[in-house]
SERO-4910 file (N, C-alpha, C, O; in steps of 0.05 Angstrom, whole numbers):
BEGIN
 pado doro    nc1    nc2    nc3   cac1   cac2   cac3    cc1    cc2    cc3    oc1    oc2    oc3
  Met    A    705  -2340   2786    719  -2321   2769    704  -2294   2771    680  -2293   2766
  Ala    A    719  -2273   2777    706  -2247   2780    718  -2226   2762    743  -2222   2763
  Gly    A    702  -2213   2746    711  -2191   2731    713  -2166   2748    694  -2160   2763
  Ile    A    735  -2152   2747    739  -2128   2763    737  -2103   2747    746  -2081   2755
  Gly    A    725  -2105   2723    720  -2081   2707    747  -2068   2699    767  -2082   2697
  Pro    A    747  -2042   2693    771  -2029   2684    793  -2027   2705    816  -2020   2699
  Gly    A    787  -2033   2730    807  -2034   2751    801  -2018   2776    807  -2027   2798
  Asn    A    789  -1995   2772    781  -1979   2795    760  -1993   2811    739  -2001   2800
  Pro    A    763  -1996   2838    743  -2011   2854    715  -1999   2852    696  -2013   2857
  Asp    A    713  -1974   2844    686  -1961   2841    670  -1975   2820    645  -1974   2820
  Tyr    A    683  -1989   2801    669  -2001   2779    667  -2031   2780    663  -2045   2760
  Val    A    672  -2042   2804    669  -2071   2809    641  -2077   2819    631  -2063   2837
  Leu    A    627  -2096   2807    600  -2103   2815    601  -2113   2844    620  -2126   2853
  Pro    A    580  -2107   2859    579  -2116   2888    583  -2146   2891    596  -2154   2910
  Ala    A    572  -2162   2873    575  -2191   2875    605  -2199   2872    614  -2217   2887
  Ala    A    619  -2186   2854    647  -2192   2851    663  -2182   2875    681  -2197   2885
  Ala    A    657  -2158   2885    671  -2148   2909    667  -2166   2933    685  -2171   2948
  Arg    A    643  -2177   2936    637  -2195   2958    653  -2221   2955    664  -2231   2975
  Ala    A    654  -2232   2931    668  -2257   2927    698  -2253   2932    711  -2270   2944
  Ile    A    709  -2231   2924    737  -2224   2928    743  -2221   2958    763  -2231   2969
  Arg    A    725  -2207   2971    728  -2202   3000    727  -2228   3016    742  -2231   3036
  Glu    A    710  -2246   3009    706  -2271   3024    725  -2294   3016    725  -2315   3029
  Ala    A    741  -2289   2995    758  -2311   2985    781  -2317   3004    793  -2299   3017
  Ala    A    788  -2343   3007    812  -2350   3021    836  -2348   3003    859  -2343   3012
  Val    A    832  -2353   2977    853  -2353   2957    846  -2334   2934    824  -2337   2923
  Leu    A    864  -2316   2927    859  -2298   2905    881  -2301   2884    905  -2303   2890
  Val    A    872  -2302   2859    891  -2302   2836    884  -2278   2819    861  -2272   2815
  Gly    A    905  -2263   2810    900  -2240   2794    926  -2227   2785    947  -2236   2793
  Ser    A    924  -2206   2770    948  -2191   2762    961  -2179   2787    948  -2176   2808
  Arg    A    986  -2172   2785    999  -2160   2808    985  -2134   2817    983  -2129   2841
  Arg    A    976  -2119   2798    962  -2094   2805    936  -2100   2819    929  -2087   2839
  Ala    A    921  -2120   2809    896  -2127   2822    900  -2138   2850    885  -2131   2868
  Leu    A    921  -2154   2854    927  -2164   2880    934  -2142   2899    927  -2142   2923
  Thr    A    949  -2122   2890    956  -2099   2906    932  -2083   2914    929  -2074   2937
  Asp    A    913  -2080   2895    889  -2064   2900    868  -2078   2917    854  -2065   2932
  Phe    A    866  -2105   2915    843  -2119   2927    850  -2139   2949    834  -2143   2967
  Ala    A    874  -2150   2949    880  -2172   2968    886  -2162   2996    898  -2140   2999
  Arg    A    878  -2177   3016    885  -2172   3043    909  -2189   3051    915  -2208   3037
  Arg    A    922  -2182   3073    945  -2197   3081    939  -2226   3089    956  -2243   3087
  Asp    A    915  -2231   3098    908  -2258   3107    898  -2276   3084    890  -2299   3089
  Gln    A    898  -2266   3060    890  -2282   3037    914  -2293   3022    933  -2278   3018
  Ala    A    913  -2318   3015    934  -2330   2998    931  -2319   2970    908  -2316   2960
  Thr    A    953  -2312   2957    951  -2300   2930    971  -2313   2911    990  -2326   2919
  Phe    A    964  -2310   2885    983  -2320   2864    979  -2301   2841    957  -2296   2832
  Pro    A   1001  -2290   2830    999  -2271   2808    996  -2284   2781   1008  -2305   2775
  Ile    A    979  -2272   2764    977  -2281   2736    999  -2268   2720   1001  -2243   2719
  Thr    A   1016  -2285   2708   1037  -2275   2691   1034  -2288   2663   1013  -2299   2657
  Gly    A   1055  -2286   2648   1054  -2299   2621   1054  -2330   2623   1048  -2343   2603
  Asp    A   1062  -2340   2646   1063  -2369   2650   1036  -2379   2659   1032  -2384   2683
  Ile    A   1017  -2382   2641    990  -2390   2648    989  -2418   2660    972  -2423   2676
  Glu    A   1007  -2436   2651   1006  -2463   2661   1012  -2463   2691    999  -2479   2706
  Ser    A   1030  -2446   2701   1035  -2445   2729   1011  -2435   2745   1006  -2443   2767
  Val    A    996  -2416   2733    972  -2406   2745    951  -2428   2747    939  -2432   2769
  Leu    A    947  -2443   2726    928  -2465   2726    936  -2487   2746    919  -2498   2760
  Arg    A    962  -2492   2748    971  -2512   2767    966  -2503   2796    957  -2520   2812
  Phe    A    970  -2478   2802    964  -2468   2828    935  -2470   2835    927  -2478   2857
  Ile    A    918  -2463   2815    889  -2465   2820    880  -2494   2825    864  -2499   2842
  Arg    A    891  -2513   2809    885  -2541   2812    892  -2550   2841    876  -2564   2854
  Glu    A    915  -2542   2850    924  -2550   2877    907  -2539   2899    899  -2553   2917
  Gln    A    901  -2513   2896    886  -2499   2917    857  -2507   2919    845  -2509   2941
  Arg    A    845  -2513   2896    816  -2519   2896    810  -2546   2908    786  -2553   2911
  Gln    A    830  -2562   2914    826  -2587   2928    816  -2583   2957    803  -2600   2968
  Ser    A    824  -2560   2968    817  -2554   2996    799  -2529   3000    788  -2526   3021
  Cys    A    798  -2512   2980    781  -2488   2983    774  -2477   2956    785  -2485   2935
  Glu    A    756  -2457   2956    749  -2444   2931    770  -2423   2925    781  -2410   2943
  Val    A    775  -2419   2899    794  -2399   2890    779  -2378   2874    763  -2385   2856
  Val    A    784  -2353   2879    772  -2331   2863    794  -2320   2845    815  -2311   2853
  Val    A    789  -2322   2819    807  -2311   2799    797  -2284   2790    775  -2282   2779
  Met    A    812  -2263   2794    805  -2237   2786    817  -2230   2759    840  -2234   2754
  Val    A    800  -2221   2741    809  -2212   2715    799  -2185   2709    776  -2178   2716
  Ser    A    815  -2169   2695    805  -2142   2688    784  -2144   2666    783  -2164   2651
  Gly    A    767  -2124   2665    746  -2124   2645    725  -2145   2651    718  -2149   2675
  Asp    A    714  -2158   2630    694  -2179   2633    708  -2206   2628    722  -2208   2608
  Pro    A    703  -2226   2645    717  -2252   2641    712  -2265   2614    729  -2280   2605
  Gly    A    689  -2259   2602    683  -2272   2577    694  -2259   2552    689  -2267   2529
  Tyr    A    709  -2237   2556    718  -2221   2532    749  -2221   2532    761  -2206   2545
  Tyr    A    760  -2239   2515    789  -2242   2512    803  -2243   2539    820  -2226   2545
  Ser    A    795  -2262   2555    806  -2264   2582    814  -2292   2589    818  -2309   2571
  Leu    A    818  -2298   2614    828  -2324   2623    807  -2346   2623    813  -2369   2628
  Leu    A    782  -2339   2618    760  -2358   2619    765  -2381   2599    758  -2404   2606
  Asp    A    775  -2376   2576    781  -2397   2556    799  -2418   2568    794  -2442   2566
  Ala    A    820  -2409   2581    840  -2428   2593    827  -2444   2615    832  -2468   2618
  Leu    A    811  -2431   2632    798  -2445   2654    778  -2465   2644    775  -2487   2655
  Arg    A    764  -2459   2622    744  -2478   2611    758  -2502   2599    746  -2524   2599
  Arg    A    782  -2499   2589    797  -2522   2578    807  -2540   2601    812  -2563   2597
  Glu    A    811  -2528   2624    823  -2542   2647    802  -2554   2666    807  -2576   2676
  Phe    A    780  -2541   2670    760  -2549   2689    732  -2551   2676    727  -2536   2657
  Pro    A    715  -2568   2686    688  -2570   2675    672  -2544   2681    678  -2530   2701
  Ala    A    653  -2537   2663    638  -2513   2667    624  -2512   2694    620  -2491   2706
  Ser    A    616  -2536   2704    601  -2537   2729    619  -2529   2753    608  -2523   2774
  Ala    A    645  -2529   2749    664  -2521   2770    670  -2492   2770    685  -2482   2787
  Ile    A    660  -2477   2751    667  -2449   2747    642  -2432   2751    622  -2436   2738
  Gln    A    644  -2412   2768    623  -2392   2770    635  -2366   2760    656  -2357   2770
  Val    A    622  -2353   2741    632  -2328   2729    615  -2305   2738    591  -2304   2734
  Ile    A    628  -2285   2750    615  -2260   2757    624  -2239   2737    648  -2233   2736
  Pro    A    606  -2229   2721    615  -2211   2699    626  -2184   2710    622  -2177   2733
  Gly    A    639  -2170   2692    649  -2144   2698    646  -2125   2675    637  -2134   2653
  Ile    A    652  -2100   2678    651  -2081   2657    675  -2084   2640    698  -2081   2650
  Ser    A    672  -2089   2614    695  -2092   2597    708  -2065   2591    694  -2044   2593
  Ser    A    734  -2065   2586    747  -2040   2580    736  -2027   2555    735  -2002   2552
  Val    A    728  -2043   2535    715  -2032   2511    689  -2019   2518    684  -1996   2509
  Gln    A    673  -2032   2534    647  -2020   2542    652  -1994   2557    638  -1974   2552
  Phe    A    672  -1993   2574    679  -1969   2589    688  -1947   2571    681  -1924   2575
  Ala    A    704  -1953   2551    714  -1933   2532    691  -1920   2517    689  -1896   2514
  Phe    A    672  -1937   2507    649  -1926   2492    632  -1908   2511    622  -1888   2502
  Ala    A    630  -1916   2536    615  -1900   2555    628  -1873   2560    615  -1852   2560
  Arg    A    655  -1873   2563    669  -1848   2566    666  -1829   2543    665  -1805   2546
  Leu    A    663  -1841   2519    660  -1825   2495    630  -1818   2489    624  -1805   2469
  Ser    A    612  -1828   2506    583  -1824   2502    574  -1834   2475    559  -1821   2461
  Leu    A    585  -1857   2467    579  -1869   2441    563  -1895   2444    572  -1912   2460
  Pro    A    541  -1899   2430    528  -1925   2429    547  -1944   2414    561  -1936   2396
  Trp    A    547  -1969   2423    566  -1988   2410    553  -2013   2399    567  -2033   2394
  His    A    526  -2012   2395    513  -2036   2385    521  -2042   2356    518  -2065   2347
  Asp    A    530  -2022   2341    538  -2028   2313    568  -2029   2310    578  -2032   2288
  Ala    A    583  -2027   2332    612  -2027   2330    623  -2056   2324    611  -2075   2333
  Arg    A    645  -2057   2310    659  -2082   2305    681  -2084   2327    700  -2068   2327
  Leu    A    678  -2103   2345    697  -2105   2368    718  -2126   2362    711  -2149   2356
  Leu    A    743  -2118   2363    765  -2136   2356    788  -2133   2376    791  -2112   2388
  Ser    A    803  -2154   2378    827  -2153   2395    852  -2155   2378    854  -2172   2361
  Met    A    870  -2136   2382    897  -2137   2370    918  -2141   2392    941  -2134   2389
  His    A    908  -2152   2414    926  -2158   2437    936  -2186   2434    922  -2205   2441
  Gly    A    960  -2189   2424    971  -2216   2420    960  -2231   2396    964  -2255   2394
  Arg    A    947  -2217   2379    935  -2229   2355    932  -2209   2333    933  -2185   2338
  Arg    A    926  -2218   2309    922  -2200   2286    897  -2209   2272    897  -2230   2259
  Pro    A    875  -2193   2275    850  -2201   2260    855  -2201   2230    874  -2187   2220
  Pro    A    840  -2216   2215    843  -2216   2186    837  -2188   2174    822  -2173   2186
  Asp    A    848  -2183   2151    845  -2157   2138    815  -2150   2134    807  -2127   2137
  Asp    A    799  -2170   2127    771  -2165   2121    756  -2154   2145    738  -2139   2143
  Ala    A    765  -2162   2169    752  -2152   2194    760  -2123   2199    745  -2109   2213
  Leu    A    783  -2115   2189    793  -2088   2195    788  -2069   2172    790  -2044   2175
  Arg    A    781  -2079   2149    779  -2062   2125    757  -2041   2127    737  -2045   2141
  Tyr    A    761  -2019   2115    742  -1996   2116    717  -2001   2100    718  -2012   2078
  Ala    A    695  -1992   2111    670  -1989   2096    656  -1964   2108    658  -1960   2133
  Pro    A    642  -1948   2093    630  -1924   2104    612  -1931   2128    596  -1950   2127
  Gly    A    615  -1916   2149    598  -1920   2172    609  -1940   2192    598  -1944   2213
  Thr    A    632  -1952   2185    644  -1972   2203    654  -1959   2229    666  -1937   2228
  Met    A    650  -1973   2251    662  -1965   2277    676  -1988   2289    665  -2010   2290
  Leu    A    701  -1984   2297    717  -2005   2309    723  -2000   2338    727  -1977   2346
  Gly    A    722  -2020   2355    732  -2019   2382    754  -2039   2385    750  -2063   2381
  Leu    A    779  -2030   2390    802  -2046   2388    817  -2048   2415    823  -2028   2427
  Leu    A    824  -2073   2423    844  -2077   2444    871  -2077   2432    875  -2088   2410
  Thr    A    891  -2064   2444    917  -2061   2433    939  -2074   2450    933  -2083   2473
  Asp    A    963  -2075   2439    986  -2084   2455   1011  -2070   2446   1009  -2049   2434
  Thr    A   1035  -2080   2453   1059  -2066   2447   1066  -2067   2417   1078  -2048   2406
  Glu    A   1058  -2088   2403   1063  -2090   2374   1042  -2074   2359   1048  -2058   2341
  Tyr    A   1017  -2078   2365    995  -2064   2352    986  -2042   2372    969  -2047   2389
  Ser    A    997  -2018   2369    993  -1997   2388    978  -1973   2375    969  -1975   2352
  Ser    A    976  -1952   2390    961  -1928   2380    976  -1915   2357    965  -1897   2344
  Gln    A   1001  -1922   2353   1016  -1911   2330   1018  -1930   2306   1020  -1920   2284
  Thr    A   1018  -1955   2311   1021  -1974   2289    994  -1981   2276    992  -1986   2252
  Ile    A    973  -1982   2292    947  -1989   2282    936  -1968   2261    926  -1977   2241
  Pro    A    938  -1942   2266    929  -1923   2246    941  -1927   2218    927  -1926   2198
  Ala    A    967  -1932   2217    980  -1937   2191    969  -1962   2178    964  -1962   2154
  Leu    A    964  -1983   2194    953  -2007   2183    925  -2003   2172    918  -2012   2150
  Leu    A    908  -1988   2187    881  -1983   2178    881  -1966   2152    865  -1971   2135
  Met    A    898  -1946   2151    899  -1930   2126    907  -1947   2102    898  -1941   2080
  Lys    A    924  -1966   2106    931  -1985   2084    907  -2001   2075    906  -2011   2053
  Leu    A    889  -2005   2094    865  -2021   2088    841  -2004   2080    818  -2013   2081
  Gly    A    847  -1980   2071    826  -1963   2059    813  -1942   2077    796  -1927   2067
  Trp    A    821  -1941   2102    809  -1921   2120    819  -1893   2112    843  -1890   2107
  Pro    A    802  -1873   2111    811  -1846   2104    829  -1834   2126    825  -1841   2150
  Glu    A    847  -1817   2118    865  -1804   2138    849  -1788   2158    858  -1784   2181
  Ser    A    826  -1778   2150    810  -1761   2167    792  -1776   2186    778  -1764   2202
  Ala    A    792  -1803   2185    775  -1819   2203    782  -1812   2232    805  -1809   2240
  Ala    A    761  -1809   2248    765  -1802   2277    774  -1826   2293    764  -1849   2289
  Val    A    793  -1821   2311    803  -1842   2329    805  -1831   2357    816  -1809   2360
  Ser    A    796  -1846   2376    799  -1839   2404    817  -1860   2417    812  -1884   2415
  Ile    A    838  -1850   2430    857  -1868   2444    852  -1866   2474    857  -1845   2486
  Cys    A    843  -1888   2485    833  -1888   2513    852  -1905   2530    853  -1930   2527
  Ala    A    867  -1893   2548    887  -1907   2563    883  -1904   2593    873  -1884   2603
  Arg    A    890  -1925   2607    888  -1926   2637    861  -1918   2647    858  -1902   2665
  Leu    A    841  -1928   2634    813  -1921   2639    806  -1927   2668    813  -1948   2679
  Ser    A    792  -1908   2681    781  -1909   2708    802  -1901   2729    795  -1897   2752
  Tyr    A    827  -1900   2722    848  -1892   2741    852  -1862   2741    843  -1848   2723
  Glu    A    867  -1852   2761    871  -1823   2764    887  -1812   2740    883  -1789   2733
  Asp    A    904  -1828   2728    919  -1819   2705    906  -1826   2678    920  -1827   2657
  Glu    A    880  -1831   2678    866  -1837   2653    870  -1815   2633    870  -1791   2640
  Thr    A    874  -1823   2608    876  -1804   2586    859  -1813   2563    858  -1837   2556
  Ile    A    845  -1794   2550    830  -1799   2526    838  -1778   2506    833  -1754   2511
  Val    A    850  -1786   2484    858  -1767   2463    842  -1773   2438    842  -1795   2428
  Ser    A    828  -1753   2428    813  -1756   2403    827  -1741   2381    834  -1717   2383
  Thr    A    833  -1755   2359    848  -1743   2337    839  -1757   2311    817  -1768   2310
  Thr    A    856  -1757   2291    850  -1771   2266    871  -1793   2261    892  -1793   2274
  Leu    A    865  -1811   2243    885  -1832   2238    911  -1819   2228    933  -1829   2236
  Lys    A    910  -1799   2212    934  -1786   2202    951  -1774   2224    975  -1776   2225
  Asp    A    937  -1760   2243    951  -1745   2263    958  -1762   2288    972  -1753   2306
  Ala    A    948  -1787   2289    954  -1804   2312    984  -1809   2316    993  -1813   2339
  Ala    A    999  -1808   2294   1028  -1812   2296   1042  -1791   2313   1064  -1795   2324
  Ala    A   1029  -1767   2315   1041  -1746   2331   1034  -1746   2360   1043  -1730   2376
  Val    A   1016  -1765   2367   1006  -1767   2395   1023  -1787   2410   1033  -1807   2398
  Lys    A   1028  -1783   2435   1043  -1802   2452   1032  -1830   2448   1008  -1835   2450
  Glu    A   1050  -1849   2444   1043  -1876   2439   1031  -1889   2464   1042  -1887   2486
  Glu    A   1009  -1903   2460    997  -1919   2481    996  -1948   2471    990  -1953   2448
  Thr    A   1003  -1966   2489   1004  -1994   2481    979  -2009   2491    961  -2015   2474
  His    A    977  -2015   2516    954  -2030   2526    931  -2010   2531    927  -2001   2554
  Cys    A    916  -2004   2510    895  -1985   2512    871  -1994   2494    872  -2016   2483
  Ile    A    851  -1977   2493    828  -1982   2476    828  -1960   2454    832  -1937   2461
  Met    A    825  -1968   2429    822  -1949   2408    794  -1952   2396    785  -1974   2389
  Val    A    781  -1929   2393    754  -1928   2380    758  -1913   2354    765  -1889   2355
  Val    A    752  -1925   2332    757  -1913   2305    730  -1911   2291    714  -1930   2291
  Arg    A    724  -1887   2280    699  -1883   2267    703  -1873   2238    718  -1854   2233
  Gly    A    691  -1887   2219    694  -1880   2191    671  -1864   2180    671  -1857   2157
***
């Protein structure tokens, strides 16, 4: 399993790049397969049907090794959980990658050792994890339901001040990367981003 970082090949670790290059079989998102796969490599796209992905990996690994490419770091809200439930740990080699959250904090030149890192991608953290306290910093993964426009309203209901700073980091590492810094109150006037990283500072 290889983490491909935020997506741009410039940010893929050499060990991951080598594993991807030498693989006979590659599994990954359609975008990752377009960016990294060669014509002579067998491929399978990761979609919402995770069971079909696991079935393909089970079949292929009987005759060869399979490299599963995942964006960000494999250990951070990624496919590693599903692979660990399906295969013994001894059958899995994980090559880490730069997580999108890590990349966002780097782009903002912010230390993140005190940040509260949460995912709102397909899940809803408990209110206590999101609630405001002075000095709190959040790093959030988002999705279509919990987006750059719906999350600010939720946070303000949980006690965050309207003036709290928020940075909306989208399509990180790509040519169309955008980072917009605003406040929770004014985020509603900014173009909505869905699958992005939000960094909120109280």
